[in-house]
C-alpha positions as CSV (number, residue, x, y, z in Angstrom):
1,G,-0.1,-8.6,4.5
2,D,-0.2,-6.0,1.7
3,I,2.8,-7.5,0.0
4,G,1.2,-11.0,0.0
5,R,-2.0,-9.6,-1.4
6,A,-0.1,-7.7,-4.1
7,K,1.6,-10.9,-5.1
8,V,-1.6,-12.8,-5.3
9,L,-3.3,-10.1,-7.4
10,T,-0.3,-9.9,-9.7
11,L,-0.3,-13.7,-10.3
12,H,-4.1,-13.6,-10.8
13,H,-3.8,-10.8,-13.4
14,A,-1.0,-12.6,-15.1
15,F,-3.2,-15.7,-15.2
16,L,-6.1,-13.8,-16.8
17,I,-3.8,-12.3,-19.4
18,R,-2.4,-15.7,-20.2
19,S,-5.8,-17.3,-20.3
20,S,-7.1,-14.7,-22.8
21,T,-3.9,-15.0,-24.8
22,A,-4.3,-18.7,-24.9
23,T,-7.9,-18.3,-26.1
24,G,-6.8,-16.0,-28.8
25,L,-3.9,-18.2,-29.9
26,F,-6.3,-21.2,-29.9
27,T,-8.7,-19.4,-32.2
28,N,-6.0,-18.0,-34.5
29,F,-4.6,-21.5,-34.8
30,F,-7.8,-23.0,-36.1
31,N,-8.4,-19.9,-38.3
32,A,-5.0,-20.4,-39.8
33,L,-5.6,-24.2,-40.2
34,W,-8.8,-23.7,-42.0
35,A,-7.3,-20.9,-44.1
36,G,-4.6,-23.3,-45.2
37,I,-7.0,-26.1,-46.0
38,L,-9.7,-24.0,-47.7
39,D,-7.4,-21.4,-49.2
40,N,-9.4,-21.2,-52.4
41,K,-12.9,-21.7,-51.0
42,G,-13.7,-18.0,-50.6
43,K,-16.6,-17.4,-48.2
44,I,-16.6,-21.0,-47.0
45,T,-13.0,-20.5,-45.7
46,S,-13.8,-17.3,-43.8
47,T,-17.1,-18.6,-42.4
48,G,-15.7,-22.0,-41.4
49,G,-12.7,-20.5,-39.6
50,F,-14.8,-18.0,-37.9
51,L,-17.3,-20.6,-36.6
52,L,-14.6,-22.9,-35.5
53,G,-13.0,-20.1,-33.5
54,I,-16.3,-19.4,-31.8
55,V,-16.7,-23.1,-30.9
56,A,-13.2,-23.2,-29.5
57,T,-13.8,-20.0,-27.4
58,L,-17.0,-21.4,-26.0
59,A,-15.3,-24.6,-25.1
60,F,-12.5,-22.8,-23.3
61,K,-15.1,-20.7,-21.5
62,D,-16.6,-23.8,-20.0
63,F,-13.2,-25.2,-19.1
64,Y,-12.0,-21.9,-17.6
65,P,-13.7,-22.2,-14.2
66,D,-12.0,-25.5,-13.5
67,L,-8.6,-23.9,-14.4
68,E,-9.3,-20.9,-12.2
69,Q,-10.3,-23.0,-9.3
70,S,-7.1,-25.1,-9.7
71,F,-5.1,-21.8,-9.8
72,R,-6.7,-20.5,-6.7
73,R,-5.9,-23.7,-4.8
74,R,-2.3,-23.2,-5.9
75,I,-2.3,-19.6,-4.6
76,R,-3.5,-20.8,-1.2
77,H,-0.4,-23.0,-1.0
78,V,2.0,-20.4,-2.3
79,R,3.0,-19.3,1.2
80,G,6.6,-20.0,1.9
81,Q,7.5,-20.1,-1.8
82,Q,9.8,-17.5,-3.5
83,I,7.8,-15.4,-5.9
84,P,9.0,-12.4,-8.0
85,H,8.1,-9.2,-6.1
86,P,5.7,-7.0,-8.1
87,L,6.5,-3.7,-6.4
88,P,9.1,-1.4,-8.0
89,G,12.1,-0.6,-5.9
90,Q,11.7,-3.7,-3.7
91,P,14.0,-6.7,-3.4
92,D,13.8,-9.3,-6.2
93,Y,12.3,-12.0,-4.0
94,V,10.2,-12.0,-0.8
95,R,9.1,-14.9,1.4
96,L,5.6,-15.3,2.7
97,E,5.8,-16.9,6.2
98,D,3.2,-19.3,7.5
99,H,3.9,-20.0,11.2
100,T,0.9,-22.3,11.5
101,R,2.8,-25.6,11.2
102,R,5.7,-24.4,13.5
103,K,3.2,-23.2,16.1
104,S,1.3,-26.5,15.9
105,L,4.5,-28.4,16.5
106,A,5.3,-26.3,19.6
107,L,1.8,-26.9,21.0
108,Q,2.0,-30.6,20.4
109,A,5.4,-30.7,22.2
110,I,3.7,-29.3,25.4
111,G,0.7,-31.6,25.1
112,V,-1.8,-29.1,23.7
113,D,-4.2,-29.9,20.8
114,P,-3.5,-27.4,18.0
115,E,-7.0,-27.8,16.8
116,E,-8.3,-25.9,19.9
117,N,-6.6,-22.7,18.6
118,K,-7.9,-23.0,15.0
119,Y,-10.6,-20.9,13.4
120,E,-13.1,-23.1,11.5
121,D,-14.5,-22.4,8.0
122,S,-13.2,-18.8,7.9
123,D,-10.2,-16.6,8.1
124,F,-11.7,-14.3,10.8
125,A,-12.5,-14.6,14.5
126,T,-15.6,-13.5,16.3
127,G,-15.6,-10.5,18.7
128,I,-13.0,-9.1,20.9
129,E,-11.4,-12.5,21.5
130,G,-10.1,-12.4,18.0
131,L,-8.0,-9.4,18.9
132,I,-6.1,-11.3,21.6
133,G,-2.8,-13.1,20.9
134,D,-0.7,-13.5,17.8
135,T,1.1,-10.2,18.5
136,P,4.0,-9.1,16.4
137,L,7.6,-9.9,17.2
138,I,9.9,-7.1,16.0
139,K,13.6,-6.4,16.0
140,L,14.9,-3.3,17.9
141,K,17.5,-2.1,15.5
142,S,18.9,0.5,17.8
143,L,19.5,-1.9,20.7
144,S,20.7,-4.7,18.4
145,D,23.3,-2.4,16.7
146,A,24.4,-0.9,20.0
147,T,24.9,-4.3,21.8
148,G,26.0,-6.7,19.1
149,C,23.1,-9.1,19.7
150,E,19.8,-9.5,18.0
151,I,17.2,-8.0,20.4
152,L,13.6,-8.8,19.6
153,V,10.4,-7.7,21.4
154,K,7.0,-9.3,21.6
155,C,4.6,-6.4,21.2
156,E,2.0,-7.4,23.8
157,Y,0.6,-3.9,24.0
158,L,-1.0,-4.6,20.7
159,N,-3.4,-7.1,22.2
160,G,-6.7,-5.6,21.3
161,A,-8.9,-5.9,24.4
162,G,-7.0,-4.2,27.2
163,N,-3.7,-3.6,25.3
164,S,-1.4,-5.7,27.4
165,P,-0.4,-9.4,28.0
166,K,-3.1,-9.4,30.6
167,D,-5.7,-9.8,27.8
168,R,-4.5,-13.4,27.4
169,V,-4.8,-13.9,31.2
170,A,-8.2,-12.4,31.5
171,L,-9.6,-14.6,28.7
172,S,-7.9,-17.7,30.1
173,M,-9.3,-17.2,33.6
174,I,-12.8,-16.6,32.3
175,N,-12.7,-19.6,30.0
176,H,-11.4,-21.9,32.8
177,A,-14.1,-20.6,35.2
178,E,-16.8,-21.2,32.6
179,K,-15.6,-24.7,32.0
180,E,-15.8,-25.4,35.7
181,G,-19.3,-23.9,36.0
182,L,-18.1,-21.1,38.2
183,L,-19.2,-18.4,35.8
184,V,-22.3,-18.4,33.6
185,P,-22.8,-15.6,31.0
186,D,-25.7,-13.2,31.4
187,R,-26.7,-14.7,34.8
188,G,-25.7,-11.6,36.6
189,D,-22.3,-12.8,37.7
190,T,-19.6,-10.3,38.6
191,I,-15.9,-10.9,38.4
192,Y,-13.8,-9.4,41.2
193,E,-10.1,-8.7,41.0
194,G,-7.3,-7.0,42.9
195,T,-5.0,-5.4,40.4
196,V,-2.6,-2.5,39.9
197,G,-4.4,-1.8,36.6
198,S,-3.6,-3.9,33.6
199,T,-5.4,-7.1,34.5
200,G,-8.4,-5.1,35.6
201,I,-8.6,-3.2,32.3
202,S,-8.4,-6.5,30.3
203,L,-11.0,-8.1,32.5
204,A,-13.3,-5.1,32.2
205,A,-13.1,-5.3,28.4
206,V,-13.6,-9.1,28.1
207,C,-16.3,-9.1,30.8
208,R,-18.5,-6.7,28.8
209,A,-18.2,-8.9,25.7
210,R,-18.9,-12.2,27.6
211,G,-21.9,-11.0,29.7
212,Y,-20.3,-10.2,33.1
213,K,-19.7,-7.2,35.2
214,A,-16.3,-6.3,36.6
215,Y,-15.5,-5.0,40.1
216,I,-11.9,-3.9,40.5
217,C,-10.0,-3.2,43.8
218,M,-6.7,-1.3,43.3
219,P,-4.2,0.8,45.3
220,N,-4.9,4.5,45.2
221,D,-1.2,5.3,44.4
222,Q,-1.5,3.9,40.9
223,A,-1.6,6.1,37.8
224,A,-4.9,7.8,37.7
225,E,-5.5,7.1,34.0
226,K,-5.8,3.4,34.8
227,S,-8.8,3.9,37.1
228,D,-10.3,6.4,34.7
229,L,-10.1,3.9,31.8
230,L,-11.7,1.2,34.0
231,L,-14.6,3.4,34.7
232,K,-15.1,4.2,31.0
233,L,-15.2,0.4,30.4
234,G,-18.1,0.1,32.8
235,A,-16.2,-1.5,35.7
236,T,-16.8,-0.6,39.4
237,V,-13.6,0.7,40.9
238,E,-12.7,0.7,44.6
239,R,-9.4,2.4,45.4
240,V,-7.8,1.6,48.7
241,K,-4.7,2.7,50.6
242,P,-1.5,0.7,49.9
243,A,-1.1,-2.1,52.5
244,P,0.9,-5.3,52.9
245,I,-0.6,-8.6,51.9
246,V,-1.2,-9.6,55.5
247,D,-3.6,-6.7,55.9
248,Q,-7.3,-7.6,55.2
249,Q,-7.7,-4.2,53.5
250,Q,-5.0,-4.9,51.0
251,F,-6.4,-4.6,47.5
252,V,-6.2,-8.4,46.7
253,N,-7.7,-9.5,50.0
254,L,-10.5,-6.9,49.6
255,A,-11.4,-8.2,46.2
256,R,-11.6,-11.7,47.6
257,R,-13.9,-10.5,50.4
258,R,-16.1,-8.5,48.0
259,A,-16.6,-11.6,45.8
260,Q,-17.6,-13.7,48.8
261,E,-20.0,-11.0,50.1
262,H,-21.7,-11.0,46.7
263,S,-22.1,-14.8,46.6
264,D,-23.5,-14.8,50.2
265,D,-26.1,-12.1,49.5
266,P,-29.4,-13.8,48.3
267,N,-30.7,-10.4,47.1
268,R,-28.0,-10.0,44.5
269,P,-28.2,-11.5,41.1
270,G,-25.7,-14.2,40.0
271,R,-22.6,-14.9,42.0
272,G,-19.3,-13.2,42.8
273,F,-16.2,-14.8,41.3
274,F,-12.7,-13.9,42.6
275,A,-10.4,-14.1,39.6
276,D,-7.2,-14.3,41.8
277,Q,-4.7,-13.6,39.1
278,F,-1.7,-14.2,41.4
279,E,-2.7,-17.7,42.4
280,N,-5.0,-18.8,39.6
281,T,-2.8,-21.0,37.4
282,A,-5.0,-20.2,34.3
283,N,-2.7,-17.2,34.3
284,Y,0.5,-19.0,33.4
285,L,-1.4,-21.5,31.2
286,A,-2.4,-18.7,28.9
287,H,1.3,-18.0,28.1
288,L,2.1,-21.7,28.0
289,H,-0.5,-22.3,25.4
290,T,-0.2,-19.1,23.4
291,T,2.7,-16.7,24.0
292,G,5.4,-19.4,24.2
293,P,4.3,-21.2,21.0
294,E,4.0,-17.9,19.2
295,I,7.5,-16.9,20.0
296,Y,8.8,-20.3,19.0
297,A,7.1,-20.0,15.6
298,Q,8.1,-16.4,15.0
299,T,11.8,-17.1,15.8
300,H,11.8,-20.3,13.7
301,G,12.8,-22.1,16.9
302,K,16.1,-20.1,17.0
303,L,16.3,-18.3,20.4
304,D,19.1,-18.0,22.9
305,V,17.5,-16.0,25.8
306,F,14.0,-15.0,26.9
307,I,13.7,-12.1,29.4
308,A,10.6,-10.9,31.3
309,G,9.6,-9.2,34.5
310,A,7.3,-10.8,37.0
311,G,4.3,-9.5,38.9
312,T,2.1,-12.5,39.1
313,G,4.8,-14.5,37.3
314,G,2.5,-15.8,34.7
315,T,4.4,-14.6,31.6
316,I,7.9,-15.7,32.5
317,S,6.7,-19.1,33.9
318,G,4.3,-19.9,31.0
319,V,6.8,-19.0,28.3
320,A,9.7,-20.8,30.1
321,L,7.5,-24.0,30.4
322,A,6.6,-23.7,26.7
323,L,10.1,-23.1,25.3
324,K,12.5,-25.0,27.5
325,P,11.4,-28.5,26.4
326,L,11.9,-27.4,22.8
327,L,15.1,-25.3,23.4
328,P,16.9,-26.8,26.4
329,D,19.9,-24.6,25.9
330,M,17.9,-21.4,26.0
331,K,18.3,-19.2,29.0
332,V,15.4,-17.6,30.9
333,V,16.2,-14.3,32.7
334,L,14.1,-12.4,35.2
335,A,14.0,-8.6,34.9
336,D,13.3,-7.2,38.3
337,P,12.7,-3.6,39.4
338,Q,14.3,-2.0,42.4
339,G,12.7,-2.9,45.8
340,S,11.5,-6.3,44.6
341,G,12.6,-9.5,46.3
342,L,12.4,-11.8,43.3
343,Y,15.9,-11.0,42.1
344,N,17.4,-12.3,45.3
345,K,15.2,-15.3,45.2
346,V,16.5,-16.3,41.8
347,K,20.1,-15.4,42.4
348,Y,20.6,-16.5,46.1
349,G,17.5,-18.6,46.9
350,V,16.1,-16.2,49.6
351,M,13.4,-13.6,49.3
352,F,15.2,-10.6,50.6
353,S,15.1,-6.9,49.6
354,P,17.6,-4.4,51.1
355,T,14.9,-1.8,50.8
356,E,12.5,-3.9,52.9
357,A,15.2,-4.8,55.4
358,E,16.0,-1.2,56.0
359,G,12.4,-0.5,56.9
360,T,12.0,2.1,54.2
361,R,9.4,0.5,52.1
362,R,6.6,2.9,51.4
363,R,4.4,1.0,49.1
364,H,2.4,-2.2,49.3
365,Q,4.7,-4.1,46.9
366,V,8.0,-2.3,46.2
367,D,9.5,1.2,46.5
368,S,9.5,1.9,42.8
369,L,7.9,4.0,40.1
370,V,7.5,0.8,38.1
371,E,4.0,-0.6,38.2
372,G,2.9,-4.2,37.3
373,I,6.1,-6.1,38.1
374,G,8.1,-6.7,41.2
375,V,6.8,-8.3,44.4
376,N,8.1,-9.5,47.8
377,R,6.3,-12.8,47.9
378,L,6.1,-16.0,45.8
379,T,2.9,-16.7,43.8
380,A,1.7,-20.0,42.5
381,N,2.2,-18.7,38.9
382,F,5.8,-17.7,39.6
383,E,6.6,-21.0,41.4
384,A,5.2,-23.0,38.4
385,G,8.3,-22.0,36.3
386,M,10.8,-20.7,38.9
387,A,13.0,-23.8,38.5
388,L,13.5,-22.9,34.8
389,I,14.7,-19.3,35.5
390,D,18.5,-19.2,35.0
391,D,19.4,-15.7,36.0
392,A,18.1,-12.3,37.0
393,V,18.9,-8.6,36.4
394,K,18.1,-5.8,38.8
395,V,16.9,-2.6,37.2
396,S,16.6,0.8,38.8
397,D,13.9,3.3,38.2
398,E,16.4,5.7,36.6
399,Q,17.6,3.0,34.2
400,A,14.0,2.1,33.3
401,M,13.1,5.8,32.6
402,Q,16.3,6.3,30.5
403,M,15.5,3.2,28.5
404,A,11.9,4.3,27.9
405,R,13.2,7.6,26.6
406,W,15.7,5.7,24.4
407,L,12.9,3.6,22.9
408,V,11.0,6.8,21.9
409,E,14.1,8.6,20.5
410,K,15.6,5.6,18.7
411,E,12.6,3.5,17.8
412,G,9.5,5.7,18.1
413,L,8.0,3.3,20.6
414,F,6.1,4.9,23.5
415,V,5.9,2.2,26.2
416,G,5.4,1.9,29.9
417,A,7.6,1.3,32.9
418,S,7.8,-2.5,32.8
419,S,8.8,-2.4,29.2
420,G,11.7,-0.2,30.1
421,V,12.8,-2.7,32.8
422,N,12.6,-5.6,30.3
423,C,14.7,-3.8,27.7
424,V,17.4,-2.7,30.2
425,A,17.7,-6.3,31.2
426,A,17.9,-7.4,27.6
427,A,20.7,-4.9,26.8
428,T,22.6,-5.9,29.9
429,I,22.4,-9.6,29.0
430,A,23.3,-8.8,25.4
431,M,26.5,-7.0,26.4
432,Q,27.4,-9.7,28.8
433,M,27.0,-12.3,26.0
434,V,29.3,-10.3,23.7
435,R,31.9,-10.2,26.4
436,E,31.6,-14.0,26.6
437,G,32.2,-14.3,22.8
438,K,28.6,-14.9,21.9
439,S,28.0,-11.9,19.6
440,G,24.9,-12.2,17.5
441,A,22.9,-14.1,20.1
442,R,19.1,-13.8,19.8
443,I,17.3,-12.3,22.8
444,V,13.5,-11.9,23.1
445,T,11.7,-9.8,25.7
446,V,8.3,-8.2,26.0
447,L,6.8,-4.7,25.5
448,C,3.9,-4.9,28.0
449,D,1.8,-1.8,27.6
450,S,1.7,1.7,26.2
451,G,3.2,4.8,27.8
452,T,-0.3,6.4,27.8
453,R,-1.0,4.2,30.9
454,H,1.8,5.9,32.7
455,L,1.5,9.6,31.9
456,S,0.7,10.9,35.4
457,K,3.4,8.9,37.2
458,F,6.3,7.2,35.4
459,W,6.4,9.5,32.4
460,K,5.7,12.6,34.5
461,V,9.1,11.9,36.2
462,A,10.8,10.6,33.0
463,G,10.0,13.9,31.2
464,D,9.7,14.8,27.6
465,V,12.0,13.4,24.9
466,G,14.0,15.7,22.7
467,G,14.7,18.5,25.2
468,S,18.4,17.9,25.1
469,E,20.8,18.4,22.2
470,E,23.0,15.6,23.4
471,E,22.2,12.3,21.9
472,I,21.3,9.6,24.4
473,R,23.9,6.8,24.7
474,L,23.2,3.2,25.7
475,E,26.2,3.5,28.1
476,D,24.4,6.3,29.9
477,V,21.2,4.3,30.1
478,L,22.8,1.2,31.7
479,N,25.0,3.3,34.0
480,A,22.1,5.4,35.3
481,S,21.6,5.4,39.1
482,K,21.5,1.8,40.3
483,K,19.3,1.6,43.3
484,S,18.5,-1.7,45.0
């Protein structure tokens, strides 16, 4: 970071100053020596001292590159050391963190070769893939202060391809398909996917960089800005009416059929590949191999609770499978929106939603403003880690909207619906832990995407922030209308 670079520059400048000072002292020493010996020799004294000073300077000049190279090697190992801070008004000491070793240990613990994730011979990656992963983990001061626990959020909306955790999934699915020979770059292959938006956006971006086309099927009740962005990324978008998974016109089933039609058509170039994010286990493996180890490294292995919502189930399963072997006492909690059946599956072992039972479900997944998480069926990715999920929190639309407003007002973070759900669950669990005498517990959850993806739907209902003179209270957020 800037502070680290400032320290290196400061040390380098100090080294140069000391080097030049040493040269001067060396020269002056021999000048003085010759002056003492030849005190009465007149011109011989001056000339001899001067010449010896030149010789000493030239000798040091030849020796200096070796010293500088040694110094630079030392600088590369200075991470993790305490060094005086060069900037005025800052704390006396700062610590440069290097998570590489800690992340390597986490990867080794789950049987993954750390060398697969290393960049070779440079400090930069190539192309859009270099923008995926290693997202920041930040502390939410407002929620931490209000609850008495340390609440940290993994900023997955800062992934640089499609700006969501689905960037990891898209890249993982493509990499696995290429290894299996199902996809070949620049052959004319098209990747088909059924998605409510985020996975499609990530796929569209990565497809362009990897030599593929993207064909996205999505429900027509999703926020319009998602399909608009897909079109700008060059994807073909087919919007369909919401339908249950048993319907062949349901968006996932349609994408599967479109991929098969492509492969069966001899007049079309390449082949059609159905990504199948719900059942393709490359989904949860992306989080097992990257997100989980990153969290372990960033928290120094000190973590009490991990919380996430589930759509495909890849994030919560992958992170749970990565962290539980390392932190067996850590709790994994599902954050579930209203209308979803996963809460009941975790809590009671049956997939049952009161909304669904009453016959009032309007949408293909759940009756909720929240997009991207919450389903009424089990997926292969969710089942992969379901046994490791310890608890679940049900979150209403109103709670999610109030929390999203809180995050803008208190933290300046403009996020989407699922992020609001995750943070409501985090605050709920935090207050529960305080009541149990576990103040100060560390809780990690996920900020999934930006609020700009939800302007025409979720945020249209949530409204503008700052219109009321009354300060928003966490109590009001958590006690907002609780609808199942």
